[in-house]
N, C-alpha and C positions, 0 to 999 in steps of 0.2 A: 379418837380424841374428840371431846365435846367442844362446843363453841367457846366456853369460858377459858378452857385450857389453851385453845388456839390464840385467843385474843391476848392472853398473858404474854405471848411471844412478841407483841408489839408494845413498844414503850414510847413515851413522849417526855422529853426533858429539854427545857429551854437552853441548856448548855450543850446539847448534842444536836448538830445539824439545824441549828436555829429553831429548835422545837418541833421540827417535822417528825411525824411518826416514823420510827425505825424498827428494824428487827432487833430484838433484845440482844445486847452484847456486840452489836455491829454499828457501823455508820451507814448501813444500807437502808435507804428510805423505802417506805412502802410505795411511794410514787415512782421511784426508780425501777423497782421490781415489776410493778404493774405496767410501766412503760415498755420494759423488755417483753413482757407477755403480749402486750397490745401490738407490738411490731413483729410478732411471730416467733420469738425465741422460745424454744421448748424448755420445759422444766428441767430435763436432763442436762441441757447445755448450761443453764443457769447454775445448777448444782455442781457441774464440772468446773465452771469458771470461779465459783465461790464455794470451795470445799467446806467452809465453816457452816454453810447452810444445810438445812434438812428440808425434806418435802413439806413437812408441817409448817415451816416458816413461810413458804410460798402460799400454802393454803391459808395461813393466817392473814397474809396480805390481801388475798381475794376476799376473805370474810370481812376484814376491816373495811374495805371499800364498800362492800355490800351493806354493812351496818351503817356506815356513814351516809349512804344515800337513802336509807329507809325513811327518814323524816324530811328529806329535801323536797322542795316544791320547785317546779319548773314552769317558766313562762316562755312561750314562744318568742323568739327574737323578732320575727316578722310574721304577719298573717299569711297563711297559704292562700293562693288564688283558687277560687272555686270554679 
């Protein structure tokens, strides 16, 4: 599946979850799925807990996050000591 097809799995609608990006046809936010992954939940466990999801939905969340950060600039919060 190419990037465009994956990203079509993510939708943004101001009437759904206050406009947060969600997996198409669900109320599961990209943020929620990424949080699960960040805390060590494996993909198989997510898919078992949410049988409406497919692996490509989780890949789409990761791709969405990656694309969102492409144009971001980061400024250190405090200078590192040398």
